[in-house]
N, C-alpha and C positions, 0 to 999 in steps of 0.2 A: 547436145548430148550425142555420143556415138551410138550408132545403131548397127545391129548385126543382121545379115541376110537371113531370111527364113529358110529352114532346111528343105531341100527338094524332096518331094514325095517319091517313095520307092516304086519303081515300075514292076510290073508282073514278072518281067524277065529276071529281076534281081532276087526274087523270093527263093528259087531253088538253090542259088549259090549261098544265100544266107543260111539255109537249112543245113547244107553240107559243112559250112564253117562251124555251126553250133555242134554238130556231131563230132567233128574233129577235136574241138575244144573239150568236149565231155570225155572223149577217149584218152586225151593227154592227161586230164585230171585224174581219171581212174588209174592210169599207169603210174602216175606220181604217187598216188595213195598206196598202191600195192608196193612200190619200191620203198616207201617210208616204213611200211609195216614189216617188210622183210629185212630192213637194215638192222644189224645187231645193236641192241641197246648198250650204252656205255656202262661199265661196271661202276657200282657206287663208290664214291670217293670217301676215304676216311675223314671224319670230322677232326680237324686239327685241334690239339689241346692249346688253349691260349691262357694267358695270365688271367686270374680271377680279378673281377672289378673291385673286390673287397680286400685284396692283399693276399698274402701267402696262405696257402691251404695247410693247416696243421697236419703233420704226419706222425702217427703213433708207432709205426714200424715199417721198415722197407728192407727187402733183400732182392736177390736176383729173380725170385719167383712171384712175390706178392707186394702190394702196398696196402697198408691199413691207414686210413685217414679219419680225421674228426670232422664230419660234415656239419657245416653251420645250418641252423634252421633257416628256411626260406630259399634254399638252393635245391634245384632239381638234381636227382642222381645222374641223369643223362638227358640229352636234348630231346625235345618232343616237337612234332610238327605243330605249327600254330602258336608256338611260344618261343620268343626270341631271348628269353632270360638266360643268363650265364648258368651253365650247369657245372656239376662237380668235374665231369670229364673235361670240360673247357678249361677248368682251373688247374689241371694236373701239371702243366708245364711250369706254372708258377708256385708249385708246392714247396713246402719247407724242405730244405736239404738236410738229410740225416745220413748216418752210416748206412751203406747199402744202396744209396741213390744211384739210379741210372735211368736214361730216357726210356719212355714207353714206346714200343715199336709201332709203326704205322699199321702193321697187321692186326694188332690188338685194339686199334681204334676203328677198324672196319666193323660194319654191322654184321650180326650173326646171319648165316644163311638159312638156318632152320626157322620154321614159322614160330612166331612169338605169341600169336593171338592178339597182338596190339597193333592194328594197322596204322595208328597215328604216331607210333614211336619206332625209332631205329636204334635198337639196343647194341652198343658196342660190345665186342667180345670180352673186353676187360671187365665188364660189369657182370658179376656172378650173383649178386643179390642187391636189393635196393632198400632205401628208406623213403618214407613219404616226404614230400617237399617241406612240410612244417616240422618234421622230426629232426633232431640233431643227433650227433654221436658217431660211434664206430662203424665204418663201412670198409669192406675188403674188396680189393681189385686184383685181378690176375694180370701178370706181366708176360706170360708165355702161354701157348696153346695147351701145354701139358698141365700148367696150373689151372687154366680155365676148366679143363676136363675133370681134374681131381677135385677142385672146389665145388664145381657144379654137382658132382656125384655126392659130395659130403652134405650139401644143403638138401638135396633130394632125399637122401637116406636118413636125414635128421641126426647125423653124428656130430652136429655142432651144438654149442650151448650159447644162448644169447640171453642177457639180462638187461632189462630196461629200468629206468627210474622215472616215476611220474608223480605229479600232484593231481589229486582227484577232488572234484567238487562234491562234498558230502561224505558220509560214512558208508563204506562198502557194506551191503546188506544182501547176503545170498538169498535169492528168491526160492520159492518152492519149485521142485522139478516140474518141467513142462515137456512132456514127450521125451525126446532124447537130450534135452538141454537141462543141465543141472550145475549147481555150485555148492560146495561143501567145505567146511573148515577141516583141515587135515590135522591129525594128532601130532604131537611133538616128535613121536617116533618116525613120522613120515616127513619131518622137516617143517611142519606147521604151514601156515598160510591158507589161502582160499583157493581150492582147485576148481577151475571152471572148465566144464565139458559142455560146450554149446556150439553146435554146428552153425556155420555161417553161410549165407547166400547173398546174392545181389539184391539190394533194396529196389523193388520195382517202382515204388512211389518217389524215391529220391536217388536218381541215377548217380553212379560213382561212389555209393556208400554200401556198407554191409549191414546185414540185420540177422539176428538169431533166427534160424529156420530149422526147427527140430525135424521137420519132415523131409525137406529136400536139400538142405545145406550140406556143405563139406565138413568133415570132422575138424574141430578146432579146439585146442587145449592150451590153457594158460594157468600159471600159478601166481597169485597176488600175495606178496608178503607185506604186512603192515608194520611200519616203523615209527610213525608219529601221527598225532591227530590234534588239530587246533579246533576245539569245540566252539570257541567264540566265532571263528571265521568259517567253520564247517569245511575244513580243508584237511585231507589225508595225504600223507607221504608214503608211497609204496615203491617196491621194486617188483618187477614182473618177469618171470621166466617164460619165454615164448617157446612152446613145445611143437607148434606147427606154424606155418607161415601164410595165413590167409590175409586177404585185403583188409586193412585197418583192424586187424584182429584185436589188439589191445584196446583200441578205442571202442570197438563194438562190445567187447566183453566188459569193459568198465561201465558202459551204459547199462548193460544187462544186470550189473550189480547195483544199479541206482546211484552210481557215483562216477559220472563221466569224467574224462580227463579235463582238467581245468583249462579254460579258454578255448575249448574245442567247439566252435560254432556248428560244425557239421553234426555232432552227436549231442549237443546241448544248445539248441537254438536260442533259448532265452538266457541260460546261465553263462554261456561263453562270453557274450558281450558284457554282461554284468560283472563278471570276474575281472575282465580287462579294465573296466571303468573304476574298479575299486583297488584290489590288491595289485592287479596287473600294471597299473600306472606307476606304482613304486618300483617296479623292476623293468619297466620299458617293454612289456609284453606286447608284441605287434599282432595285428589281425592276421589270421591264418597260421598262428603259432600255437598249436596244442602243446601243453607243457609235458612233453614226452621226450626222453633222451635214451639213446642206445648206449648204455654205460659200459658193458663188458661183453667180450666174445671169446670163445675158445673153439678152435677148429683144427682138424688134422692138417698138419703142414703138407703141402703138395710135394715137397722134396722127400725122396726115399730116406727112411731111417731118421728123419728129423723129428724132434719132439713137437707136441701140439703147439700151435701158435695161440698165445693168449694176449689180448690187448684190452686196455681200459681207456675210456675217454672221460676226462674230468667233467664235472658238472658245468654247463654253460653259464654265462653270467646272469641271465634272467632267472634261471632256476636256483642258482647259488644264492642270489640276493634274497629270494623268498624263503629259502631254508634258513638262512642266517637271521632273517627278521622274525619268522614264526617259531623257530626252534634253535636259538643261538647256542644251546648246550650240545647240540648234536655233532657239529663239525660238518665237513663237506666230503668225507670219505664214506660212500655207501657201505663199504665192507665193514665199517666199524659201527654201523647203526644197530641199535637193539631191535629185536623183533617182538611185536605185540600180538596178543590174541584178540578175538572179537570181544570177549568179556572185558578185557582191559580197555578197549576203545569205548565200550558202553559206560564203564566207570568214569572215564575222562569226560564223557558227554554229560553224565548225571551230575558230576561235580560242578559243571559250568552252569547248570540250570538254577 
């Protein structure tokens, strides 16, 4: 076996020189650290739009100012740190080509410079509003800085109109007012439906969710319109006008009405999986897919003197399959659906008993 000589012991004369060398090394390390801190950080690079893994992204409208797309359920609106899933912004380059198509500039793919309050997300400038990952439907993107500013102002000032379609587990039942939270059936003169005025705050017990908080929540207003009810399955078909834009607003307000969005595990921990295991199997409803769809949107067009932009996203296959199975006489155009009152829903439920 090879052997190595034992290291010689350091003499007393070597100790001062070793101390000097250590000090010199520490000084050089400190200088390198200061230089690294003073070095200008590189500007963030835009996230390049890439083709979607699931094929062409449907486009509802496009012109030189805006793109309106039909976001599939399960797709993030934009990239988020810690999640490598393909996002809608990633899929823009592979979107459907329609009249008005043009490339999205690198400038609009850059993250916003203003604070967003979301340290784990880098929101591109083109994204002026968002849909939850599990929600499908119409989503609008800005193609120019001018459109970004105009659309952002429209969403903040609530001069937009957004209507969603949802399937609910149970019959909506307005509870008694609690503090500043209430729900009431509107008369026909006001357009009917159930008006929900229930402030929402963050749920301390369940991070990432909203809860009705009459004392400290932010004002939140929704109007639920009832279109059909299957008493045997206890499933309601509704459309919802979103008058404010709080986190999970429709989902939290539906739970407040004791009729959570169908297949919504976050707001119906027992009923969500049970729905998927029964009716959901027939339509291929996946985990993480609340049956909520952004059906229509009307916004002031960012181009001067242009008429308002109105877009509609057809019902997605899973929701369309359930509507056709439960209410084959209705058809798949929400604009043509009848509107029911609470008393009519009660009658349907009574007949089924």
